[in-house]
C-alpha positions, 0 to 999 in steps of 0.5 A: 575507542573512537565512533565513526562520523555518522555516530558522533552526532547520535543522541542517546537517552539512558534511563535508570532509577538509581543514579550511580548506573547513570552516571556510569553509563553516561560517563562511559558513553559520553567517552565514545563521543555520544550526546548523553540525556539521562532520566531517572523514570519512565514517564520522563523517558516517554515525554522526552522521547515525544518531544525529540526522539533519539537515536537509541533508548538504553532503557533499565528493566526494573524501575518503579511505577513504570518498568522497561517493559511498559516503558517500551510497549508505550514507545512502540504504539507510538506512530507519529515518531520514527523508529527508535531502537531500544536496549534493555539492560536487566538482571534477570534471566532469559524469561525476562529477555523474552519479555522485553523482545516480545514488548518491542525491545531490539536487544539487551544486556545483562547487569553487570555487563562488560563495557566492550559489549555495552559499546558494541551492541550500542554501535550496532543498533545505531547502525540499524537505526541509520540503515532504517532512517535511510531507507525511510528517506529513499522511500520519501523521496521516492514517493515524492518523485513519482508524485511530481512525475505523474502530476508531470505527465497527466497535464500534457496527456490531459491537453492532448487529449482534449486537442484530439477530441476536439479535432475528432468532432471536427472543430478546427474544420473537416478532417479527411477519412483516412486521418479519422482512424488515425486520430481515433488510435491517437486518442486510444493510446494517449487515454491508455498511457493516462490510465497507466499514470493514473494508476501508478499514482494511486498505487503510491497513494496506497502505499504512502497512507495517502490514500483516502475513500469517500465512503458512502452508500452505492448501488453496485448495479448501477455502477456497473451498468454504467460501465457496460455502457461506456464499454459496449463501442469498444466490444462491438468494434471486437464484434464481441458480446458485452452483456450484464446479468443482475438477478436481484430481488432488492436493491443491493447497496454497499458502503464505498467509494464510488469512483473507486469501485467504478475503476476497478470494474472498468479495469476488469471489465476493460481487460476482459474485453481486450483479452477476448478476440471472440465470443462473450464477456459477461458481467454477474451480479449475484444477490446474497441468497445466490450465494453461499457468502451470505451479507455480501454482493458478489460480482463476477466477471468472466470472459472466453479469451485466452485465458491466464496460464497457471503459473501467472495465476499465483501472482498476477496481482503482484504489482509490475506482474505482466503475464506472458500474453503479448498484450499484457499491459503495466502490471498495475490494474490489477494490483490497484484493483485488489488494493482498492477492494480490500480497502473496502473490506472486500476480496477479489478472486481469479479461476482461469483456464488457459484457452477457455477464459477467466472469471474474476469474482469481487466481494464486498460487504452488503449494507443490511437494512 
């Protein structure tokens, strides 16, 4: 029996405290072209797994000092090594199989085993390992591509934004009135694209576990007021009323990343303005005594816009999910907002009625002093 080309370099670690069993399994697997490393105890197996992770581990359950279950649980607790399939070899009953699978093993075989069955299970687990490795490789390549792409896009967008700002300020000389409106539209479009690129980069930072929060004490009312002040001109362009209501007896602080919380509020309030053509956008901050969620700061962003269809509400926070409204964006802003709020130990909820408007509610743990 021969192995495929992808299996010829497979390295298998065999662990058994009985020398005859080690020799039997090693001889069988080496005859199939696998590279075998054999050890007689769990501690040595763990050491070798950390130093040079194999492609597969064949692990006897019954061993002194550290049995196969404990070795399996320990390996599964390692977060700094790639996934390694584990095949348990046991002479016990069904309960031992259940315990092994619960510990993190991928498969099992009972003693005395049939050699063809053992080889078939080995091939199956090596295919699983190869598939997982390929998926992880593709994921890393995707993350690298997105990182490079967003970086390459941000550079010219930032340059264009600065140049357009200089034109708008007439740094290079006066511009005709009819050009001012066109430049303003170009600035808005450029900033929308830049925001989309930044959101994409941030989402993939979360996915790659490379997103780190700069945690400090944050005054949410202060952050909300800054965002509202910045967005008032945008609301005025649409003849909308944008207001902030904060009835607080004392300063309400949260532990969080100020810039990220600001990003969330800017996104939610900006969306409310974008999808409202008439009426009001209101931001409300509740102190803990005004809401049932004691120990939390509550921020509500309400609008009198189109509202969100019921069928869209259940998926509105999913990545790249766009509503049926023709003005829907990339589908990244709300997804990123949810990721940020959840990273702060909070929640974000939606209540909406089609044709009447929407309310997004943010709940964040409050610092109790």
